[in-house]
Structure formats: structure tokens, C-alpha cells
N, C-alpha and C positions, 0 to 999 in steps of 0.2 A: 484472493485472486493470485497473489504472488506465491502463496504456499502451494496452491494447486499447480501452478506452473513449475515450481521447484520440484514437486512430487513427480510430475510427468517427465521432467527432464531426468531425474534420478532413475526412473524406471527405464527410460530410453537408453541411458548410458549403461545400466547394469544388465541389459540383454546380452546374451551370449554372442550373437552375431556381430554386434558393434565391437565388443572386446576382441573377438577373433579377427575382425577387419583391422583393428588398431595394431594388433600383434603382427598381422601380415604386412601392413605398411611399414612398420619399424624394421622387421626382418628384411623386407624388400629393399629398404634404404641401405641397410648394412650389406646385403648381397650385391647391390649395385656397385659399391666400392670395390668389392672383390672382383667382379666381372670387369669393371673399368680398368683396374690395375692389371689384370691378366691380359686384356686387349692392348692397353697402352704401353705396358712395361715388358710384355713378352712377345706378342704378335706383331705389333707395329715395328719394332726394331728388325724383326725377321723380314717383314715386308719391305722395309727400307733396304735391306741387303739384296733382296730379290730384284727390286726396281732400280738398284744402283744409287740409292740415297736420294731419290727424287722427293722433294718436300712439296706435296700436292697443295698444301694450304697456301703456299706462296705463288702459285700459278694465277695469273690475272691478265686481262686485256685492257688497255687504255681505250676508252670509248668516247672520250671527249677531251677538250683542251684543258680542262681544269684538273687540279690534283685529286679531287674526290671523284672524278669521273672514271672509275675503274670497275670492271666487271670481274669479281673475284670468284671465278668458276672453280678454282682449285680448292677453296674451302668447302664447296659443295661436294666435290669428288672425295675429299678427305672425310666428310661427314657420312657419305654413302658407304665408303670402305669401313669406317668405324662401326656403322650400323650393321653391316653384313658380318663383320667379325664378332660383334656382340651377339647377334642372332645365332651364329655358328656355335659359339661357346655355350649359349643357353640350350641350344638343340642337343649338343653332345652331353651336357650335364643332365638334362631331363631324360635323354635316351638311356644313359647309364643308370640313373635312379630307377627308371621303369624296369630295366633289365634286372636289377637287384630285387625289386619288389616281386617281379614275376617268379624269380627263383625261390623266393621265400613263400609265395602263394602256391607253388607247385609241389608242396609236400604231399606225399601219398595219402590218399583217403583211407580211413580205417576199413579193414575188411569186415563186411557184414554178411557175406554170402559164401557158400561153398558149392561144389558140384557133386551131385548124386553119382556114386560110382557105378550104379546100375543103368540108369537111363540118361545120365549126363546132363540132367536139367539143373538149372541154377536154383538153389534153395537157401533158406535162411540158415545162418551159421549155427543157431541153437536148435534147429529141427532135429527130432529124434526119428522121424519117419518122413519119407519123401512124399510130398503131396501129389506128385505126378504118377509115380509107379507104386506107391505105398510100401516100398521096401523099408525095413528097419535099418537105421544108420547107427554107426558107432559115434560116440561123442568125442 
């Protein structure tokens, strides 16, 4: 029973999609650090300059008599701004990657046809006679 379970587990782990998913999660974790650094260390200071140094996370409203009765709406605003900046960075990165891929994929297709000089029909590149007008062609 244990051997059968161990065998099934080994087969499950060795499947390509599980390994691909694990690699994706690991790379995603590393990429998260890069994107967070870009947002927190590059964009947030610029946003601070634009907004006059307002610290959104410190914004709050006292809603009750106690010390813990505080509505910290600024932390929510900061989280929304952080999300929007991360989404913008990811959008721009993916857009750039897709643009580079498209350029790579747009390589010209190999020429496989030519035009008959007599009837102007499109014919196979290796044809010695036009199938439309039956003219003999030079190779």
C-alpha cells in the first residue's frame, strides 16, 4: 500500500506540468522582488515628490473614544496606489516583451512562388512551365 502511494506520488511529481508550475512559482517569487523594488524604490519617491511628501499610510480618522478606535483609510489608499503602480509596471513589461516577440516572429516568410512574365499568374518557384498559360519559363 505504501509503495503504491509512493509510486503514484513520484509519477505526479515527475510530470512536466508540475515541474513547470514549480519553476513558474519560483521565478514569480523572484520577479515579485524586482517589481516591488521598482515600485517602492523608484516610483513611490517620485509620487511623494508629486504629492508634496504626503504619507498616505499615516492618514486616519478617530472614530471612537479609545486609542484603538481609528479608521486607517490612508493605508488603504497606499495599498491601492501600490497595486496600481505594480499593475502599471507589469503591463509595461509584458507589453515590451510582446513587442519584442512580435518583431522576432515577423521575419519574412521564405519565397515559394514567382509571377509568370506572360500571364502574370502566381506559380510555384520551381515550375518550368506556367500551368495557366503553358508558357515555358526560365529557371
